[in-house]
NUVO-461785 format. One record per residue (C-alpha): x, y, z; residue in one letter. Coordinates in steps of 0.02 Angstrom, whole numbers. Example, Ala and Ser with C-alpha at 12.3 -4.5 7.8 and 13.67 -1.06 7.14 Angstrom:
NUVO-461785
[site [615,-225,390],'a'],
[site [684,-53,357],'s'],
//
This chain:
NUVO-461785
[site [1528,1311,624],'m'],
[site [1452,1109,621],'y'],
[site [1575,983,616],'t'],
[site [1519,838,479],'i'],
[site [1453,719,624],'g'],
[site [1343,851,688],'q'],
[site [1267,903,521],'v'],
[site [1237,709,482],'s'],
[site [1124,722,666],'a'],
[site [1057,860,639],'m'],
[site [976,814,483],'f'],
[site [986,615,506],'s'],
[site [1082,595,331],'l'],
[site [1222,482,351],'p'],
[site [1410,543,348],'v'],
[site [1448,480,178],'s'],
[site [1287,576,95],'t'],
[site [1360,740,153],'l'],
[site [1524,678,77],'r'],
[site [1456,669,-72],'y'],
[site [1367,823,-96],'y'],
[site [1554,903,-32],'d'],
[site [1638,806,-188],'k'],
[site [1481,853,-320],'e'],
[site [1538,1034,-250],'g'],
[site [1353,1094,-167],'f'],
[site [1494,1153,5],'f'],
[site [1601,1273,-138],'p'],
[site [1645,1398,20],'n'],
[site [1670,1233,171],'l'],
[site [1798,1268,297],'e'],
[site [1905,1126,341],'r'],
[site [2050,1122,466],'k'],
[site [2156,980,388],'g'],
[site [2043,841,351],'n'],
[site [1925,907,448],'i'],
[site [1748,983,369],'r'],
[site [1643,1136,453],'y'],
[site [1502,1171,371],'f'],
[site [1419,1356,427],'s'],
[site [1241,1420,400],'d'],
[site [1245,1439,234],'n'],
[site [1304,1246,216],'e'],
[site [1176,1211,311],'l'],
[site [1055,1313,199],'e'],
[site [1118,1242,29],'a'],
[site [1082,1072,114],'l'],
[site [908,1126,195],'r'],
[site [872,1174,-28],'i'],
[site [962,991,-92],'i'],
[site [853,877,37],'e'],
[site [685,990,-13],'c'],
[site [728,995,-185],'l'],
[site [756,775,-157],'k'],
[site [605,749,-52],'k'],
[site [505,866,-205],'s'],
[site [561,733,-339],'g'],
[site [705,809,-448],'l'],
[site [875,721,-470],'e'],
[site [1062,746,-409],'i'],
[site [1088,827,-591],'k'],
[site [932,926,-601],'d'],
[site [984,995,-415],'i'],
[site [1171,1010,-467],'k'],
[site [1089,1139,-634],'q'],
[site [986,1240,-484],'f'],
[site [1164,1258,-369],'f'],
[site [1251,1349,-544],'i'],
[site [1084,1449,-585],'w'],
[site [1126,1538,-412],'v'],
[site [1304,1529,-434],'s'],
[site [1265,1656,-610],'e'],
[site [1150,1786,-504],'g'],
[site [995,1866,-539],'s'],
[site [1021,1833,-732],'s'],
[site [950,1654,-669],'s'],
[site [830,1709,-555],'y'],
[site [670,1666,-678],'e'],
[site [753,1496,-711],'k'],
[site [769,1447,-524],'r'],
[site [578,1508,-489],'k'],
[site [523,1398,-620],'e'],
[site [614,1257,-568],'l'],
[site [519,1287,-391],'f'],
[site [346,1315,-457],'e'],
[site [367,1157,-566],'t'],
[site [417,1071,-400],'r'],
[site [274,1142,-296],'k'],
[site [136,1075,-443],'s'],
[site [205,911,-423],'a'],
[site [216,918,-243],'v'],
[site [38,970,-215],'e'],
[site [-30,830,-354],'t'],
[site [64,698,-249],'e'],
[site [-33,784,-82],'i'],
[site [-167,749,-178],'q'],
[site [-147,583,-221],'e'],
[site [-109,535,-36],'l'],
[site [-249,620,44],'q'],
[site [-349,515,-94],'k'],
[site [-265,365,-27],'t'],
[site [-287,420,166],'l'],
[site [-459,431,157],'s'],
[site [-479,255,45],'l'],
[site [-362,153,208],'l'],
[site [-506,263,340],'k'],
[site [-635,210,280],'f'],
[site [-572,49,276],'k'],
[site [-516,26,434],'c'],
[site [-698,112,490],'w'],
[site [-758,-41,389],'y'],
[site [-705,-191,468],'y'],
[site [-720,-109,649],'e'],
[site [-886,-93,617],'t'],
[site [-879,-284,505],'a'],
[site [-804,-333,661],'m'],
[site [-923,-273,801],'k'],
[site [-1064,-370,684],'d'],
[site [-1007,-513,651],'g'],
[site [-1003,-478,473],'n'],
[site [-1018,-336,317],'e'],
[site [-1242,-379,305],'d'],
[site [-1262,-184,366],'t'],
[site [-1102,-115,292],'i'],
[site [-1146,-192,103],'n'],
[site [-1304,-120,135],'a'],
[site [-1278,68,147],'m'],
[site [-1146,69,14],'l'],
[site [-1106,175,-90],'p'],
[site [-1217,309,-36],'d'],
[site [-1313,286,109],'k'],
[site [-1148,295,251],'l'],
[site [-1136,395,406],'p'],
[site [-1073,564,324],'k'],
[site [-895,586,393],'n'],
[site [-887,406,338],'i'],
[site [-963,442,171],'q'],
[site [-861,587,134],'k'],
[site [-694,463,157],'l'],
[site [-780,349,48],'y'],
[site [-831,479,-85],'d'],
[site [-645,539,-93],'k'],
[site [-558,379,-81],'g'],
[site [-669,326,-254],'h'],
[site [-612,487,-363],'e'],
//
């Protein structure tokens, strides 16, 4: 069992967020002794799912819907799987966009490092758009898709 302070530290979440989740009903079996909340492994797993879904772009109201489906048991497996498939697809798309962004950032780091070394951009501009060193060309191409 973990106190709210321990869970806050474990998940790098403010205590107020954990209290909000509790108030929203995400921890229906949370044990209380006096005013102290005690989190079990079940609440920690629920919190992992909440944070995963939040990071995937889902809003709290939709996360609540997921937990309603969980409470409905096996009859909602299909809905739950569809939710995770949709979020997986959204995250994969975001990763692809971030990879493109990262490639362009890496290219521009090389670009300015080379320009500073040469004292100008003439050599680089002569290589653009398709005569760059092989590893840099890959970055340029990915960043310009």
